[in-house]
C-alpha positions as CSV (number, residue, x, y, z in Angstrom):
1,X,-24.3,31.6,-24.7
2,X,-26.2,29.2,-26.9
3,X,-28.5,26.4,-25.8
4,X,-25.8,23.8,-26.8
5,X,-23.2,25.6,-24.7
6,X,-25.5,25.6,-21.7
7,X,-26.2,21.9,-22.2
8,X,-22.5,21.1,-22.4
9,X,-21.7,23.2,-19.3
10,X,-24.5,21.6,-17.4
11,X,-23.4,18.1,-18.4
12,X,-19.8,18.8,-17.3
13,X,-20.9,20.2,-13.9
14,X,-23.2,17.3,-13.3
15,X,-20.4,14.9,-14.0
16,X,-17.9,16.8,-11.9
17,X,-20.3,16.5,-8.9
18,X,-21.2,12.8,-9.4
19,X,-17.9,11.1,-8.4
20,X,-17.9,12.2,-4.7
21,X,-21.3,10.5,-4.3
22,X,-19.9,7.4,-5.9
23,X,-16.9,7.5,-3.5
24,X,-19.2,7.8,-0.5
25,X,-21.2,4.9,-1.9
26,X,-18.0,2.8,-2.2
27,X,-17.1,3.5,1.4
28,X,-20.7,2.6,2.6
29,X,-20.4,-0.6,0.6
30,X,-17.0,-1.4,2.1
31,X,-18.6,-1.1,5.6
32,X,-21.0,-3.8,4.6
33,X,-18.5,-6.4,3.4
34,X,-17.2,-8.8,5.9
35,X,-13.7,-9.1,4.3
36,X,-13.3,-5.3,4.5
37,X,-14.4,-5.1,8.1
38,X,-12.0,-7.9,9.2
39,X,-9.1,-6.3,7.3
40,X,-9.8,-2.8,8.6
41,X,-10.2,-4.2,12.2
42,X,-6.8,-5.9,11.9
43,X,-5.2,-2.7,10.5
44,X,-6.7,-0.6,13.3
45,X,-5.4,-3.1,15.9
46,X,-1.9,-2.9,14.6
47,X,-2.1,0.9,14.4
48,X,-3.3,1.1,18.0
49,X,-0.6,-1.2,19.3
50,X,2.0,0.9,17.4
51,X,0.7,4.1,18.9
52,X,0.6,2.6,22.4
53,X,4.1,1.0,22.2
54,X,5.6,3.7,24.6
55,X,2.8,2.9,27.1
56,X,2.8,-0.9,26.8
57,X,6.6,-1.3,26.6
58,X,8.2,1.9,27.9
59,X,12.0,2.5,27.6
60,X,14.5,1.6,24.9
61,X,13.5,-1.7,23.3
62,X,17.0,-2.3,21.9
63,X,18.6,-2.2,25.4
64,X,20.9,-5.2,25.9
65,X,20.8,-7.1,29.2
66,X,21.9,-10.5,30.6
67,X,18.7,-12.4,30.2
68,X,19.5,-13.7,26.7
69,X,17.5,-16.3,24.7
70,X,14.8,-16.8,27.2
71,X,11.6,-18.5,26.0
72,X,8.2,-16.9,26.5
73,X,7.3,-16.5,30.2
74,X,5.4,-14.3,32.6
75,X,8.2,-11.8,32.8
76,X,8.7,-11.7,29.0
77,X,5.5,-12.7,27.2
78,X,7.3,-13.3,23.9
79,X,10.7,-14.2,25.3
80,X,14.0,-12.5,24.8
81,X,16.5,-12.3,22.0
82,X,20.1,-13.6,22.2
83,X,21.1,-10.1,23.5
84,X,18.4,-10.1,26.2
85,X,16.0,-7.7,24.5
86,X,12.3,-8.2,25.1
87,X,10.7,-9.5,21.9
88,X,7.3,-8.0,22.7
89,X,8.8,-4.6,23.0
90,X,10.8,-5.0,19.8
91,X,7.6,-6.2,18.0
92,X,5.5,-3.3,19.2
93,X,8.1,-0.6,18.5
94,X,8.9,-2.2,15.2
95,X,5.3,-1.8,14.1
96,X,5.8,2.0,14.2
97,X,8.6,2.0,11.7
98,X,7.2,-0.8,9.5
99,X,3.7,0.7,9.2
100,X,5.1,4.2,8.6
101,X,7.4,3.1,5.8
102,X,4.7,0.9,4.3
103,X,2.1,3.6,4.1
104,X,4.6,6.3,3.1
105,X,5.8,4.1,0.2
106,X,2.2,3.3,-0.7
107,X,1.1,6.9,-0.8
108,X,4.2,8.1,-2.6
109,X,4.3,5.3,-5.2
110,X,0.6,5.5,-5.8
111,X,0.8,9.4,-6.3
112,X,3.7,9.0,-8.8
113,X,1.9,6.3,-10.7
114,X,-1.4,8.3,-10.7
115,X,0.2,11.5,-12.0
116,X,2.2,9.7,-14.7
117,X,-0.9,7.5,-15.7
118,X,-3.2,10.5,-15.9
119,X,-0.7,12.7,-17.8
120,X,0.1,9.9,-20.3
121,X,-3.6,9.2,-20.9
122,X,-4.8,12.8,-21.1
123,X,-2.0,14.5,-23.2
124,X,-1.4,11.5,-25.5
125,X,0.9,11.5,-28.5
126,X,4.5,12.6,-27.6
127,X,3.8,12.8,-23.9
128,X,2.2,9.4,-23.9
129,X,5.1,7.9,-25.9
130,X,7.8,9.4,-23.6
131,X,6.0,8.4,-20.3
132,X,5.2,5.0,-21.6
133,X,8.9,4.5,-22.6
134,X,10.1,5.5,-19.1
135,X,7.5,3.2,-17.5
136,X,8.5,0.3,-19.7
137,X,12.2,0.8,-18.8
138,X,11.4,0.6,-15.1
139,X,9.3,-2.4,-15.7
140,X,12.1,-4.2,-17.6
141,X,14.7,-3.5,-14.9
142,X,14.9,-6.5,-12.5
143,X,13.3,-5.3,-9.3
144,X,15.3,-7.1,-6.5
145,X,18.8,-6.5,-8.0
146,X,17.9,-2.8,-8.5
147,X,16.6,-2.6,-4.9
148,X,19.8,-4.1,-3.6
149,X,22.1,-1.8,-5.7
150,X,20.3,1.4,-4.8
151,X,20.1,0.5,-1.1
152,X,23.8,-0.5,-1.0
153,X,25.1,2.7,-2.6
154,X,22.8,5.2,-0.8
155,X,23.3,6.2,2.9
156,X,21.4,3.9,5.2
157,X,18.2,5.2,6.8
158,X,14.5,5.2,6.7
159,X,14.3,7.9,4.1
160,X,16.6,5.9,1.8
161,X,14.4,2.8,2.2
162,X,11.3,4.8,1.3
163,X,13.1,6.4,-1.7
164,X,14.4,3.1,-3.0
165,X,11.0,1.4,-2.7
166,X,9.2,4.3,-4.4
167,X,11.6,4.4,-7.3
168,X,11.2,0.7,-7.9
169,X,7.5,0.3,-7.1
170,X,5.5,2.8,-9.2
171,X,5.9,1.6,-12.8
172,X,3.5,-1.4,-12.7
173,X,0.8,0.7,-11.1
174,X,1.3,3.5,-13.6
175,X,0.6,1.2,-16.5
176,X,-2.7,0.0,-14.9
177,X,-3.8,3.5,-14.1
178,X,-2.9,4.8,-17.6
179,X,-5.1,2.1,-19.2
180,X,-8.0,3.1,-16.9
181,X,-7.5,6.8,-17.5
182,X,-7.3,6.3,-21.2
183,X,-10.7,4.6,-21.3
184,X,-12.3,7.5,-19.3
185,X,-10.5,10.1,-21.4
186,X,-12.8,9.3,-24.3
187,X,-16.0,9.8,-22.4
188,X,-18.4,12.5,-23.3
189,X,-18.2,14.4,-20.1
190,X,-14.4,14.8,-20.5
191,X,-14.9,16.1,-24.0
192,X,-17.5,18.5,-22.7
193,X,-15.0,19.8,-20.1
194,X,-12.4,20.3,-22.9
195,X,-14.9,22.2,-25.0
196,X,-15.9,24.5,-22.2
197,X,-12.2,25.5,-21.7
198,X,-11.4,23.7,-18.5
199,X,-7.7,23.6,-17.7
200,X,-5.9,20.2,-18.2
201,X,-5.0,19.8,-14.5
202,X,-8.6,20.4,-13.5
203,X,-9.9,17.9,-16.0
204,X,-7.4,15.3,-14.9
205,X,-7.9,15.6,-11.2
206,X,-11.6,16.7,-11.0
207,X,-13.1,14.9,-14.0
208,X,-11.0,11.8,-14.7
209,X,-9.4,10.9,-11.3
210,X,-12.7,10.7,-9.2
211,X,-14.0,8.1,-11.7
212,X,-10.9,6.0,-11.0
213,X,-11.3,5.9,-7.3
214,X,-11.7,2.2,-6.9
215,X,-8.6,1.5,-9.1
216,X,-6.6,4.1,-7.3
217,X,-7.6,2.6,-3.9
218,X,-6.6,-0.9,-5.1
219,X,-3.3,0.4,-6.4
220,X,-2.7,2.2,-3.0
221,X,-3.3,-1.0,-1.0
222,X,-1.0,-3.0,-3.3
223,X,1.7,-0.4,-3.0
224,X,1.4,-0.5,0.8
225,X,1.8,-4.2,0.8
226,X,4.9,-3.8,-1.5
227,X,6.3,-1.2,0.9
228,X,6.0,-3.3,4.0
229,X,7.4,-6.4,2.4
230,X,10.1,-4.5,0.5
231,X,11.4,-2.8,3.7
232,X,11.4,-6.2,5.6
233,X,13.3,-7.8,2.7
234,X,15.9,-5.1,2.4
235,X,16.5,-4.9,6.2
236,X,16.6,-8.7,6.5
237,X,19.5,-8.6,3.9
238,X,21.3,-6.0,6.0
239,X,20.7,-3.2,3.6
240,X,18.7,-1.0,6.0
241,X,19.6,0.9,9.1
242,X,20.2,-1.8,11.6
243,X,20.0,0.7,14.5
244,X,16.3,1.3,13.7
245,X,13.8,-1.0,15.4
246,X,11.4,-2.5,12.8
247,X,10.0,-5.9,11.9
248,X,12.7,-6.2,9.2
249,X,15.6,-5.4,11.5
250,X,14.1,-7.8,14.1
251,X,14.3,-10.6,11.5
252,X,17.8,-9.5,10.5
253,X,19.2,-9.6,14.1
254,X,17.3,-12.9,14.7
255,X,19.2,-14.4,11.7
256,X,22.5,-12.8,12.7
257,X,22.3,-14.0,16.3
258,X,21.6,-17.6,15.2
259,X,18.0,-17.8,16.3
260,X,17.1,-20.1,13.4
261,X,19.9,-22.5,14.1
262,X,19.3,-22.6,17.9
263,X,15.6,-23.1,17.5
264,X,14.7,-19.8,19.3
265,X,11.5,-19.4,17.3
266,X,10.2,-16.7,19.5
267,X,12.9,-14.3,18.2
268,X,11.6,-14.3,14.6
269,X,8.1,-15.6,14.5
270,X,6.3,-12.5,16.0
271,X,7.8,-10.1,13.5
272,X,7.2,-12.4,10.6
273,X,3.7,-13.1,11.7
274,X,2.9,-9.4,12.0
275,X,4.2,-8.8,8.5
276,X,2.0,-11.6,7.2
277,X,-1.1,-10.4,9.1
278,X,-0.8,-6.8,7.9
279,X,-0.4,-8.0,4.3
280,X,-3.4,-10.3,4.8
281,X,-5.5,-7.4,6.2
282,X,-4.6,-5.2,3.3
283,X,-5.3,-8.0,0.8
284,X,-8.8,-8.5,2.4
285,X,-9.6,-4.8,2.0
286,X,-8.2,-4.9,-1.6
287,X,-10.3,-8.0,-2.5
288,X,-13.4,-6.3,-1.0
289,X,-12.9,-3.2,-3.1
290,X,-12.4,-5.4,-6.2
291,X,-15.6,-7.4,-5.3
292,X,-17.6,-4.2,-5.0
293,X,-16.4,-2.6,-8.2
294,X,-16.2,-5.7,-10.4
295,X,-19.6,-6.8,-11.7
296,X,-18.4,-10.4,-12.3
297,X,-17.3,-10.8,-8.7
298,X,-20.6,-9.2,-7.5
299,X,-22.5,-11.7,-9.4
300,X,-20.8,-14.7,-8.0
301,X,-22.2,-14.5,-4.4
302,X,-25.7,-14.0,-5.8
303,X,-25.3,-17.1,-8.0
304,X,-24.2,-19.1,-5.0
305,X,-27.1,-18.0,-2.9
306,X,-29.5,-18.8,-5.7
307,X,-28.0,-22.3,-6.1
308,X,-28.2,-22.9,-2.3
309,X,-31.9,-21.9,-2.4
310,X,-32.6,-24.3,-5.3
311,X,-30.6,-27.1,-3.6
């Protein structure tokens, strides 16, 4: 092996080992950002409440009884629905389904977008043209009508909701990831890996992908927000499985039972507020990741602190 070959191999190995350190650095920086800590604390609280739902509110939360449309009281902290169901129990049990669907959609949609973005950027030419065409077709299709059509014709259920949301939610993220991967594809360490005979899959997932960690994390958080909101929207329109307890079905039954018209705010406010708070928590973490990885956003707090000192 020549000195040039040794140098190329050493460069490739060093680059391959660098990204994990950068990922650990990103996590350490997230722990020091107040927005990320607040967002992660909120997410942890909702996850804990969802896990403890059988302990806090044991029994069947959808059980119908005679105490219908009762406002919040000592017996029912968040009141009851028109069917006499405890709203607190419905909210806690609904968190299990909504969080599961949201994170399942986020992980699946982000995985599809990542694979397509990496393949399109790495292979280029015909593969890039074909994958870009497919991505553009999905981007041009109107999202809400496509969601409604797919959900209406497929059998109702949680798996159907996840499938529909993944099919309609990956394209925009794939385009962003393709652009990022394409910029990394032209770096020297990727060229060195190609010269040393590394396999395409190893180059894509060991050389390129670790350098996109912040973009992938931002994409994942955005897909999770889309998943939670999309499930709630579909189920509120009656296109989900109404027998499953989730925040979306809680809103659906509140609308169907006339809670909005009768002023029974306690029947729909808790589930709607939970959706908003989870989306807010994810947005805080997303913004913190962007602030850490974006030099312009990092510079703004420093400028403000400097201006305050001068003032």
